[in-house]
Each structure stands twice: as C-alpha cells, then as structure tokens.
C-alpha positions in Angstrom: 36.0 19.4 -45.5 35.9 19.4 -41.9 33.0 21.8 -41.7 29.5 20.7 -43.1 25.7 22.3 -42.6 24.6 18.8 -40.9 27.3 19.1 -38.0 26.4 23.0 -37.3 23.0 21.3 -36.9 23.7 18.7 -34.8 25.9 21.2 -32.4 23.0 23.3 -32.2 20.5 20.7 -31.4 23.0 19.6 -28.8 23.3 22.5 -27.2 20.0 23.3 -27.2 19.0 20.1 -25.5 21.4 20.4 -22.3 19.1 23.1 -20.6 15.8 21.2 -21.6 17.0 18.3 -19.7 17.8 19.9 -16.5 13.9 21.7 -17.0 12.8 18.2 -17.7 14.2 16.8 -14.9 12.7 19.5 -12.5 9.5 19.0 -13.9 9.3 14.7 -13.2 10.8 15.5 -9.6 7.5 18.1 -9.2 5.5 15.5 -10.8 6.7 13.2 -8.1 6.2 15.0 -5.7 3.0 15.7 -6.6 1.9 12.0 -6.4 3.6 10.9 -3.5 1.9 13.4 -1.6 -1.4 12.5 -3.2 -0.4 9.1 -1.9 0.0 10.3 1.6 -3.4 12.1 1.7 -5.2 8.8 0.3 -3.6 6.4 3.2 -6.2 7.3 5.7 -9.3 6.8 3.6 -7.8 3.4 2.7 -7.0 2.5 6.3 -11.1 3.6 7.0 -12.1 1.7 4.3 -9.8 -1.3 5.3 -11.3 -1.2 8.8 -14.7 -0.7 7.7 -14.7 -4.0 5.2 -13.1 -5.9 8.3 -16.3 -4.8 10.1 -18.5 -6.2 7.5 -16.6 -9.3 7.7 -16.9 -9.7 10.9 -20.6 -8.8 10.8 -20.9 -11.9 8.3 -18.8 -14.2 9.9 -20.8 -14.1 13.0 -24.4 -14.2 10.9 -23.7 -17.1 8.9 -20.8 -19.2 11.0 -23.7 -21.6 12.3 -25.1 -22.2 8.8 -25.1 -25.7 7.9 -23.8 -24.9 4.3 -21.1 -22.8 5.1 -19.3 -24.9 8.2 -16.3 -26.6 7.7 -15.6 -24.6 4.2 -12.7 -22.8 2.9 -14.6 -19.4 2.3 -15.5 -19.2 6.3 -12.3 -20.9 7.0 -10.0 -17.9 5.0 -12.5 -15.1 6.3 -11.7 -16.0 9.9 -8.0 -16.6 9.3 -8.1 -12.8 7.6 -10.1 -11.9 10.7 -7.7 -13.4 13.1 -4.6 -12.0 11.5 -6.3 -8.3 12.0 -7.0 -9.3 16.0 -10.6 -9.0 15.0 -11.1 -13.0 14.9 -12.1 -13.1 19.0 -15.1 -12.0 20.6 -13.4 -9.3 22.9 -11.8 -7.0 20.1 -8.5 -8.6 19.8 -7.9 -7.4 23.2 -6.2 -11.6 24.1 -4.5 -11.3 21.1 -2.6 -8.3 22.3 -2.2 -9.5 25.9 -0.7 -12.7 24.7 1.7 -10.8 22.7 2.8 -8.5 25.6 5.5 -10.6 26.9 7.3 -11.3 23.5 10.5 -9.7 22.9 11.9 -9.1 19.5 15.2 -8.9 18.1 17.1 -5.2 16.9 15.3 -4.8 13.4 12.8 -7.1 13.6 9.6 -5.7 12.6 6.8 -5.7 15.4 
C-alpha cells in the first residue's frame, strides 16, 4: 500500500508551492525596493529638519546662556556640546573648527 490519497494531496501542494515561492520572493524584493526608494526620498527633508532644529537650539542657547537659572546646568552643557559637535558652537558659524581640522591626516579607511 504505497499509494494514498494524502500522499497525492501532499505532492500536489508541494508542486503548486514551488512556483509561488518565486513569486512571493519577487514581490518581497519589489516591496523592499519601494521602501528603500521612499527612504532615499526622506533623507533631504530629514537633513533640513535637523539643520533647522540645530539653528533653533543655537538661538535658544544664545538667548538663555546668560540666564542665572541655566548657567552651569547639565541641560545647557548638553546643548552646547550638541552645537559644537555639529560645528555650530562658535560665533563664526563653524569656520574656525573647519580651519583647525584642515591639516589633519587620516589613515586609509578612516572616516573623516
């Protein structure tokens, strides 16, 4: 009794599933490509919003840096650190920071 209805049904299911696997895989790739393209389109807007946020932070730090309640606080120090890490901490718009790092040499493969 090597032949059964269940065995035929399993074979039919397996045979039909093989073409669908390729189709599903292609659909998944297409969807991933769409998500990737949407992500690429979001990058310029994200950069603009980030730059605007830094400018707002710089305005607030300039306005409140002499406020007695904020001088020496962790929040003010963190804000100043964020601004300096993004070349916005000095009055000349970061030109001095760029000039200071102009002579530095980087090893191959090192991020600059």
